C-alpha positions, 0 to 999 in steps of 0.5 A: 665175263661168261659167254652164253651158249647159243640155244640148240636146235632142240631148244629152238624147236621146243620154244617155237612149238610150245609157244604157237601150237598152230605151227606144230604140223609143218614143223613136225613134218620136218623135225628129226624123229630123234627129237620127238621124245624130249619135245613130247616130254616138255609138252607133257610136263608143261601141259601144252595140250594142243601140241600134244594132240598134234604130236600124237598124230605125228608120232614117228615110232611104233610105240608111245610109252606114255605110262612112264610119264604118268606117275602124277596122273595128269588127267588133262594131258592124258585127255589131250593124248586121247583126242590126238588118238581120235584124230589118228583113228579117224584117218583112212589114209595116214602119212607114211612117216606116222607109225604109231601102232602101240600106246603103252600105259604101263608104269615101267621103271625103264627109261624108255624115252632115252631108249626111243630117242637113242640116248641109251641102249635098252637093257635086257629087262627093257627089251624083254618088256618090249618083246612081250608086247610085240608077241601079243597073240592078237598083234597083227590083226585088223585092230589099228591101235594096240593099248597095253596096260597092267590092271590093278583093282584096289581100294574099291575104285579105279584110277581116274586115268584108267576110268577115263580111258575105259569110257573112251575105249567103250565108244571105239569098239573094234578100233582098239586092241586092249592088251593086259599082261598082268591082272591084280585084284586087291579089292573091288566089286566083282561086277566092276571087274567084269565090266573092265575085263569085257574090254580086254583081250583076255588071251593076252593075260599072262599073270593073275593075282587075286589077293583079297578074300573072296567067297567061292561063289565070287570066284565062280563068277570070275572063273569063265574069264579065267578060262578065256586067258589061254596064255595064262602062266601064273595064278595066285589065289589068296584067302578064298572062303567057302560059305557054311550055307553052301550045300555039299552038292553046290560046292561040288558044282562050284569046284567043277566049274573052277577046275574045268577052266584049266582045260583051256590053259595050254601054257599054265606053269605056276600055281600059288594058293594061300589059305584056300580050303575049297580044294580039300579032297578035290585037288585031283580034279584040278590036276587032271585038267592041267595041260602043261608041266608045272614049274611051281606049286605053292600051297601055303596054309591050305586045307589038303587031305592025304588023298590030295597029297597022293594025287599030287605025287603021281600027277604027270604035270609035276615031273618038271617041278622047280619049286614046291612050297607046302608051308603051314599044311599039317602033315603030322598024321599023313603017311610020309610015302606020298611026299617021298614019292613026290620028291622022287618024281621031281628029283632031277628038277626041284630047286626050292623045297619049303616044308616049314611048319608042317608038323613033320615028325622024326619017323616021317622025316626018315622016310622022305630023306632018301628021296630028298638026298637025290634032289640034285638041283636043290638050292633052297631048303626050308624045314624050320618049324617042325619039332625034330630031335637032334638025332633026326636033324643030324640024319637030315644033315648027313643026307644033304652031303650030295646036294652041292647046289644048296645055298640056303638051308633053314632048319628047326631048333632041335626038340631038346631045345625046349623044356617040358612046357614047351619054353625055349631054353636059350643056353641049350639051344645055343649049345645044340646049334653050335654042335649041329653047325660043326657036324654040318661043316665036318660033312661039307662046306655050307653057304647060308645055314640057319637053325630057328625056333618056333615063333615066340607066342608073344611077338611071333618072331623066331629066334635063330642060330647061325653063328651066334644065337639071336633072341626075340625082343620080348 
């Protein structure tokens, strides 16, 4: 015969409150604050809307991290929380113990409920997220309630809970401070995006990703909002097209409208562009507008001119650069001098260099090697996809002897690995890979080194050699 444990205080409180919402207010006034999180979770899970309304008004913490509970997007319970907030916002004088200042709608991974209840200590990541919100530029103003969310526009429609919140928020202008740290755009009409951005405190935004194909004319409609994101750190632009029907003078006007927004971004550090063509011949306009040192320049599969590379190499804002990625930019017919100068400018700070598939030749490589050999902080080097001879590769390996922090090295298969028609000779590749690996190990003790071929024309996979050659599947 087993003895049944008596119910705990928390269980009794839950049973009472969830059974009779009319008892909520007097009970909550006496309930220890440590019991609120688990009780709120139970009410939220059971969709006890009346109890939720009351608990929101009596919330004894400054933050209500609701987003981590909303993975199933229960619209009914979310509506109950908004009704509770309405009652809270309507009060001119709030009771002393009711402290709610921040509604957090982000879907974070950390167990915030355990942290707030004292059941677990916050991790450094959790503290970072909390600190980021608390350091919001407008926090501490006249707005009585701050709402934190991450905006992700995709599939042409807004999430139904976000739609509900936006409808609710429009009617409460002046009572809310809507704060967004990360903005992602995967696909939605620009007018819908602008409608949402008009509700958001734009100077809270730290990161913007435009990961959908836009015409330059659409980017220009977005540009004025970009200029208002005064604390922006990171911008990602993916696949921005220029319509063939745009006359040159109109394109010049558009480029100026876009680049001038960077004059307002005092903290901008990370620039990512993929398949962007409208800055060809105009990169200097963007570089002149930068207000702070860049940490990251990633421009992959973009159209750049030789003059663009020259302007980049002499730009004062790149002298603290940590990451440079020019993958897929054809440099074959460029003078190697600007790239060498660029590496000289960043030799004290550069940690990642990616020159994959740039069409760099033996003669160009020989010019940039002295500068490359002085990049003392370099930890990742990718040079694969360039057709370089064995002799040039051996020279490259010798110039890495002093780069003690290298942990990942990606090199191309030697030019001699291919026959006259450009087909890979497997045996020759394996032999040359083994010889180059031995050369490198005679020079120093490498960590991770891979020699890889150009992509297979049928399957797109690169064959590689680290200790043994690997084949593509076709």
